[in-house]
N, C-alpha and C positions, 0 to 999 in steps of 0.2 A: 780299283773296285768302284763300283758305282755306290754312292751314299743314298740310301733309300729313305730320303726324307721328303715331306711334302713341300715342293717349292712353286706349284701352280695349281690352279683350279682344274677340275676335269669333271664337268658336270656338278654333281653334288659331292663329289669327294675330291682329294687331292692324289696327285701322282708325283713321281721321282724324276721329272724331266720338265723343262719349260717348252711348251708348244711354240711352234715357229711363228704364230701369230700372236702369242701371248695368252691367248685364251681359246678353248676348243670352239666357241660359239662363233669365231670369226674364220674358221677353216673353210667354209664354203667361198669366202672371198679372197683366200691367199694368192691364188694365181693373178687375179686381177690386180690385187694390191701390188704384188711383185712387178707386174708389167708397168703400171703406172708410174711406179717409183724408180724404175731404172734398173731391175735385176737383171734383165736380159743383157744390158749392156756390161755389166759388171761379170756375168757369165762369160760373155764373149771375151772380154779382156784377160779373165783368168785362164781361159783355154789358149788363148794367143801366147800367154807367157808359158804356160805348160808344154806347148809343142808335142803333144802325144802323138806317137808314131802308131800305125796299124801293127796288130800283133802283140800289143802290150796288154798287160792286165792291169786295170785301174779301179780302185775303190774310191766312193764318195762317202764321207762320214757326215752325218746329220743331213741326207739327202732331201728332207722334206717330201714334196710331191713329184720329185723327179726331174724337174725342169734341167738342171745342170747335167746330169747322168745322161739324160737323153740327147741332149744337145751335143754332148762329148760322142756318143755312140753315133749320131747322124753325122758328124764331122769327120769321123775316120773309120769308114767301113773296115771291119776285121779288128777293131779294137773291142776287147772283152771289158766291160763295164758292170760293177757291182755297186749298188747303192744301200747304205744302211741307215736306219733310224730308229729310235725307241718308241716312236708313237705309231701305233697299229693304224690309226685313222689316217694319217697322211701316206702310209704305206699302201693302203687301198687305193688310194687315188693314184699313186705312182705306178702301181701295178696295173691299173686300168690303161693308162697311157702306154706303158710297155706292150700290152696285148694289141693295142691299136696300132703301135709302130711295127709289131711283128707282121701284121697282116698285110703291110705294104712294104716290107723290107726284103722281100725274096720268096722263092718258092718253098723253103722249109718252114716258113712260118715260126721259126724260133726267135724269140725275143732277143735283140742285140744287147739288152740291159736287163738285170734282173735286181729285184729289190728284196732285202731280208731285215729282220729286226734285229738291232744291236745297239749297244752303247758306245760312244766313242772311247770311253775309258775301260770298256771291257769287251773287245771285238772278238766276235766268234770265228776266227781264221787262225791258220798256221802260221808260224813264223816265217818270214821272207816269202810270203805268197803273192806280193803285189810289186809291180813296177813303179806305180805310182799312186798317190792319194790325193784327192781333191777335197776342198772345204770351202764352202761360201757362205758368209755371214752366219755362221754356226758358233764360232768359238766363243764368242761374248754371250751365248747363252749357257755356257758351262760355269756351275760355281767354281770360285778361286781354287778349292781343294781338288777340284775334277781336272783342272787343266793339265797339271803335272802327270795324272795317270793316262790321260787322253795322248799327250804327246810321247810318253813311254810306249803305249800301245802302237801309235803310228810308227815309231822307230823299229818296233819288233816286227811288225807285218811287212814292212818294206824291204825289198831286197838290197843288197849291197850296191849302192849307187844308183837307187831309186829316189825319188823325190817326193815330199809334200808341196802341193801348191795351194796356198790359202789366201783368201780375201776376207778381211773384216773391218768392222769399225774402229777407228783408232782415235776418234775425238766425239765423245758423248755430249760435249757441250753445245754443239750447232746442229742445224738441220733437224728433219723431221724426227729422226731416230732419237736425237738427243732429247727432244720434247717427250717422247714416249718413254724413254729410259726414266726420266725424272717423274712420268706420271705413275710408273710401275714400281719405283724405288721401295715404297712402303709394303709392296706385295712381294719382296724378297727378289727383285730383279737381280741378276748377278752383278758384280761389279764392273765398271768400265775397263775395257782393255785399251792398251796404247802400245806404240812401237816397242818400247823397251820391254813391257812384260811379255809380249808375244815372242820377240827374239829370245829372250831371256829363258822362258819355258820351254821352247824347242830346243835351245842350245842345251840346256840342263838334261834332256834325254839323250844327248850325245849327237844331235843333228847340227850340220853347219847350216846356220840359218841367216838369210839377208833379206832386206826389203827390197823389191825389184821395181816397184812402181806404186803411185798413188793416185788417187781421183777425188774430185769434190762434185757432188750434186745434190739435189733436194733433199736425199734421204740422210746424207751426211758425208763425213770423210772416211775414205776406205782405203786400207793399205794392202798391197799385194806382196806376198812373201814366197820364196822358196827355201825348203829345209831339205837337205840332201842327208841320207845316210851314208857316211864313208865307205868307200870300197874296202873290201877284206885285204889285209895285207897277207902276202905270201909268207 
């Protein structure tokens, strides 16, 4: 369940999620910041590890302005992609991108990806409704007590044999993200993640989790993980 406690500023009030940029005032610059800091390469590598096939139904949790979900939809025609995020402001931007993509995607004009409001630890979807789940640089935004709930929800919405493909920071001590994390520490920035905590939390939800790759760039150290829901036994 979502813990409704103020963890980040939202104009003159607080809300119960941490915006992708740390503060709503930075939202207009989110895509530019992501591009400059190598977000596109992280998305490319995550999708390469996921190896999504046409015809699958895929969910991205913490989709932000929709860059990863839209890239996935473009990479595999016939893939059904859903992005969810608790922040209505980033969803407005993501939905505009989806409409633009729909105008160039074919005669139907139907967006190949849709975006909806939802929390990772309280997903508004039925059991076993997705073949895959994606998550890019979102996990560290969750408070420690919410991570277990999010892992359980991912396990619930995945079909047997389906996998979560996750990329996240694993060392907050170095790179630009490390400096920003220390800057926001007094503003209740969630605790740092590491390889053991990511694997442990996902394994605790009954997923078979392994780290499949890692990378280092100016934004920091990033780990890539695959967490699979075991197939049902006969």
